[in-house]
C-alpha positions in Angstrom: -41.6 -69.5 39.5 -42.4 -69.0 35.8 -40.2 -66.7 33.6 -41.9 -64.5 30.9 -39.2 -65.1 28.2 -41.3 -63.2 25.6 -41.2 -60.0 27.8 -37.5 -60.5 28.4 -36.8 -60.9 24.6 -38.8 -57.5 23.9 -36.9 -55.8 26.7 -33.5 -56.7 25.3 -34.6 -56.0 21.9 -35.6 -52.4 23.0 -32.1 -52.0 24.6 -30.2 -53.4 21.7 -29.7 -49.7 20.2 -30.3 -48.4 16.6 -30.8 -50.3 13.7 -28.7 -50.0 10.5 -31.5 -48.2 8.8 -31.8 -45.7 11.7 -28.1 -45.1 11.6 -28.0 -44.6 7.8 -31.0 -42.0 8.2 -29.2 -40.2 10.9 -25.9 -40.0 8.9 -27.9 -38.7 5.9 -29.4 -36.0 7.9 -26.0 -35.1 9.5 -24.6 -35.0 6.0 -27.3 -32.6 4.7 -26.9 -30.4 7.8 -23.0 -30.1 7.4 -23.2 -29.5 3.6 -25.5 -26.5 4.5 -23.3 -25.1 7.4 -19.8 -25.7 5.9 -20.1 -23.2 3.0 -21.3 -20.5 5.4 -18.4 -21.4 7.8 -15.8 -21.1 5.2 -17.2 -18.0 3.7 -17.1 -16.3 7.1 -13.4 -17.1 7.6 -12.7 -15.9 4.0 -14.4 -12.6 4.7 -12.6 -12.2 8.0 -9.4 -12.8 6.0 -10.3 -10.3 3.4 -11.4 -7.7 6.2 -8.0 -8.2 8.0 -5.8 -7.8 4.7 -7.7 -4.7 3.6 -7.4 -3.3 7.1 -3.6 -3.7 6.8 -3.7 -2.0 3.3 -5.6 1.0 4.6 -3.2 1.3 7.6 -0.2 1.2 5.2 -1.8 3.7 2.8 -2.6 6.0 5.6 0.9 5.9 7.0 2.4 6.4 3.6 0.2 9.2 2.6 0.9 11.1 5.8 4.7 10.6 5.3 4.5 12.0 1.7 2.3 14.8 2.6 4.7 16.0 5.5 7.8 15.8 3.1 6.0 17.7 0.4 4.5 20.3 2.7 8.1 21.0 3.9 9.5 21.5 0.3 11.9 24.4 0.1 13.7 26.2 -2.8 17.5 25.6 -2.3 20.0 28.4 -2.4 22.6 28.8 -5.2 25.8 27.3 -3.8 28.0 28.9 -6.4 29.8 25.7 -7.2 28.7 25.0 -10.6 26.3 22.2 -9.8 24.2 21.0 -12.8 20.8 22.4 -12.9 19.0 19.2 -12.3 21.1 19.0 -9.0 19.4 22.2 -7.9 15.9 21.5 -8.9 13.6 22.2 -6.2 11.1 19.5 -7.3 11.5 17.0 -10.3 8.7 14.5 -11.2 9.1 11.8 -13.6 6.2 10.0 -15.3 7.2 6.2 -15.7 5.8 2.8 -16.1 6.6 -0.7 -15.1 5.1 -3.6 -17.1 2.4 -1.1 -18.4 1.5 0.3 -15.0 2.1 3.7 -13.6 5.3 3.8 -11.5 6.3 7.5 -11.1 9.2 8.8 -9.1 9.7 12.2 -7.4 12.6 14.0 -5.7 12.5 17.3 -3.9 14.3 19.4 -1.4 12.5 19.2 2.1 12.8 20.3 5.6 11.6 17.0 6.8 15.0 15.1 7.2 14.7 12.0 9.3 18.0 11.2 11.0 17.6 7.4 11.5 21.3 7.1 12.8 21.0 10.1 15.1 24.5 11.1 14.6 23.9 14.5 13.2 24.1 17.7 15.5 21.8 19.4 13.0 19.0 18.0 11.0 16.3 19.6 8.8 17.3 19.9 5.3 17.2 17.0 3.2 17.1 15.7 -0.6 14.1 13.3 -0.5 13.2 10.9 -3.3 10.5 8.3 -3.8 11.0 5.7 -6.3 9.2 2.3 -7.3 10.9 -1.2 -7.7 9.1 -4.3 -8.8 9.2 -7.4 -6.9 9.3 -11.1 -7.8 5.5 -11.4 -7.4 5.0 -8.5 -9.8 3.8 -6.1 -7.1 5.6 -2.8 -6.7 7.2 -1.5 -3.5 7.7 2.1 -3.0 11.1 3.4 -1.5 12.0 6.7 0.3 15.5 7.9 0.3 16.5 10.7 2.6 19.9 12.3 2.1 21.2 15.3 4.3 20.9 18.5 2.2 24.6 19.2 2.2 25.3 15.8 0.3 25.0 15.0 -3.2 21.9 13.1 -4.4 22.4 9.3 -4.3 22.4 7.3 -7.4 18.9 6.6 -8.8 17.2 3.7 -7.0 19.6 3.6 -4.1 19.9 4.6 -0.4 16.2 4.1 0.3 14.0 2.0 2.4 10.6 0.4 1.7 7.7 2.9 2.9 4.9 0.9 1.0 4.5 -2.4 -0.6 2.0 -4.6 -2.4 1.3 -1.8 -5.0 -0.5 -2.1 -8.2 0.7 1.3 -9.4 1.7 4.7 -8.2 1.3 8.2 -9.7 2.2 11.6 -9.0 0.7 14.5 -11.2 1.4 18.3 -10.8 -0.9 21.2 -11.1 0.4 24.9 -11.5 -1.1 28.0 -10.4 -3.2 28.3 -13.6 -4.8 24.8 -13.0 -2.9 23.1 -15.7 -1.9 19.5 -14.9 1.1 17.6 -15.9 2.5 14.1 -15.7 5.9 15.3 -15.3 7.5 18.3 -13.4 10.9 19.6 -14.4 12.5 22.7 -15.7 11.0 22.4 -19.2 7.6 22.5 -17.7 8.0 25.1 -14.9 10.6 27.3 -17.0 12.7 27.5 -13.8 14.6 25.0 -11.6 13.3 26.9 -8.6 9.6 26.9 -9.5 7.3 24.6 -7.5 3.9 23.2 -8.6 0.9 24.5 -6.7 -0.4 21.1 -6.0 1.0 17.5 -6.2 -1.6 14.7 -6.6 -0.9 11.4 -5.3 -2.6 8.1 -6.1 -1.7 4.7 -4.8 -3.2 1.6 -6.1 -2.9 -1.7 -4.2 -3.2 -5.2 -5.6 -6.5 -6.5 -4.6 -6.1 -10.4 -4.3 -9.8 -10.9 -3.9 -10.6 -9.0 -7.0 -7.5 -8.5 -9.2 -9.3 -6.5 -11.8 -10.2 -3.8 -9.2 -7.2 -2.5 -7.3 -7.6 -0.8 -3.8 -7.3 3.0 -4.7 -6.1 5.7 -2.3 -5.6 9.4 -3.4 -4.9 12.8 -2.0 -3.6 16.2 -3.0 -0.8 18.4 -1.3 -0.7 22.1 -1.6 2.9 23.4 -1.7 3.2 26.3 0.6 6.1 28.0 -1.4 4.6 27.6 -4.9 4.6 30.8 -7.0 
């Protein structure tokens, strides 16, 4: 029996696998494909992250606006108690235009029927002294706090007794429009000529830090008509 060594050699050569050149060409093609796909892959996840972050901001803004609107719509004019309280203690609504590091950081306080009894220890609820005030954080964002004091108690010290209702803010502003459509950055007795007078409209604007585009904050605004305004 005669063996055909030439055919055996050629068969083994065919089964030996890829040559080095072929492997290098395959790796080069693979690298090109990955370099084309990877940016699209990372961009997709970046856009997903941006969308999730903005969805959280939208939800926070919506919840905050609903709370402020409900509080302001329930604003009332307090009765004189005859105990020689200072005029500022009896102001129906007081708004102060302020700034933190050059950004609007306004505060507002008012009497409202929207008392929230967190402790659930009061037999009667309703009347409240509500204040919204901003404080800056270590990361230079602003958090908005809401304090809610029963109406029969004194106003708490400024920037105390509140809990965070909104965070990640760039700025917050309240402006006030009277019945003659004049707009003011502050609202107090010097503007209204009476501690009992309420603005016709309170305008609210929340600006959130936009990490994807720091120069363009995410802005939300609304206006609240005050039912008991003159």
